[in-house]
C-alpha positions, 0 to 999 in steps of 0.5 A: 451499503448504498441505502446506509450511505443515503441514510447517513447523507439524510442525517448529515443534511438534517444536522443530526450529528452534533460532535466528533464522537457522534461522527466516530461512533454513529457514522463511521462505525455504521459504515464499517459494519456495512463493510463487514467489520466486527465493530464490537471486536477490539482485535478487528476494530480498535478504538483509541488505538495507542500507536506502538513506539510513540512516546509524545510526553507533551501530548499523549493524545497525539500517540493514539488514533481514533480507530485502527482496523486489523486483519491480524492483531499480531501485525500492523493495522490495515487502516487508521481512521481519524475523525473530527467535528464537521467542518474541522477537517478542512480548516485544520487539514495540514495539522491532521495530516501532520499528526497522521504522518507522525503516527505512521512513522511509529507504526505504519498502517497500509492506509490512513483516513481523515474524515469529518463525516462529510469530507473523506480523505484517504491516503496510502501511508506506505508510499514514499514522499510527503504524506499529503501528496500520497492521497489516494481518493477524496470525496464529499459524502453530500455532493459526490455520486453515491455509487462512486463512494460505495466503490471506493469504500469497497476497494479500500476497506472492505473486510473480505477484500482485505482478508483475501489480499492478506491471505494472498500475500501470506501464501506468496511469502510461503511460496518463496520460502518453499522454493528456498527450502527446496535448494537450501541443503544443497546450497549450504553444502556447496557454498564454501567450495564456490566461495559464495554465501548460502543465499548466493548459491541458492539463487543459482540453484533456483535459476538453473533448477526451477527457472525462478529468478529471485533477487538476492535481497529477497532470498536473504530476507526470507532465508530464516523466515517461517510461516504457519498458514494455520496460525490461530490468530486468523479469523473465520473468513481467513481460515475459510480462504486458506482452505480454499486456496490450499486445495491448489498447489501453493506454488501456483500463486508464486509471484515469480512463476507464470502466474505473473502473466505476460510482461506488458509493453509499457510503451503501448499500455494505457494505465488509465483507470488501472491500479498497479500493485507490483513492479520490477524496478532496476531488477528488484521487485517492489510492492507499490500502491500507485503509479506515482510510487513507481515514478518517485522510486525511479527518480530517486534511484536516478538521482542516486546514480547521476547526482547532477541530473535534472531528470530531463527538466522535471526537477524544479529549482524552487518550491512552487506556491502550490505544494500539495503534490510537490516532493523535495528530492535528496538533492534539494530540488523539487519534483512535481508528482501531480500528473495522471497515470498515463503521464506518470508512466510516460515520464518514467519511461522517458527518464530511464531511456534518456539515462541509457537505462531503458528496460529497468521498469517491468510490469506484468499483467497479473500485477494490474487490476481495474481501478474504481471509476 
């Protein structure tokens, strides 16, 4: 990978790439190939992908994305990649961000990438708030450290890592369904006499019998779901990983058992260079992509509960001139999210404590991983 990037850097410096199509097919696909994507397989790497549910009759081009990456072609894309001519990205960044934001509203990818070959901007598409403020990483292929760039690519769009993440999520879902099915029959039998819904009865049984405290919303969501972990749409790597993981009890990776690890003491925990993947906020498990998403979720819920709060002075009455990381809140005021992870966590804990809701943010050790530096 490192040698490939050095070769691309040499070509960029030598002005080998003449137009956007060369950036897309000669530069970006070369990187994707190094990251183990089958660039000739449309079920994995789909060029000029027509985004579902997008119907822009004025400009059909705005309903497609240059490259979409799939782990499972029956599900939403893992990533969207939009390429431009060299120099065009920064010149028209707001327009490209707007287009990518619109595409994600119709069919959401996990991440979105904008690049002109030199400048790379990576966004978490599923985060709440203004699309431009959800930037996860950006770098300059000519100026930034190559080892750092390799680490970003491997963290964000390495195929094997993405396949493994997808399998773990699939098996976690199956673990929840298996837990529900253990108590389903008894819950359906006793629910009428207790004047409860079957899902409410199932939740009680899961707590008392199996010591598993799923939120009612999770039980309701998964009540009628079925997951076939041997479905043929998976690629060879996924099938190998499934066989490997299935050799252990699937319940061993349930997000609600002991494998979530110890609850972190957030007042002592340092989130610097740490990635958070899941948090319990106001009693609900929420998948997150960064610390900022936790902060925004907490602030929005506090505004819902306390409409007149100014979030301990964190809300701004007017929109600042520099708006890249400014989020307009439901009450019309503005929240600055341009803080490092440590400050974000401190603010989150402070606003909860000052609204007498301390303890409504919980994070566990196994939902934290090291972040590329």
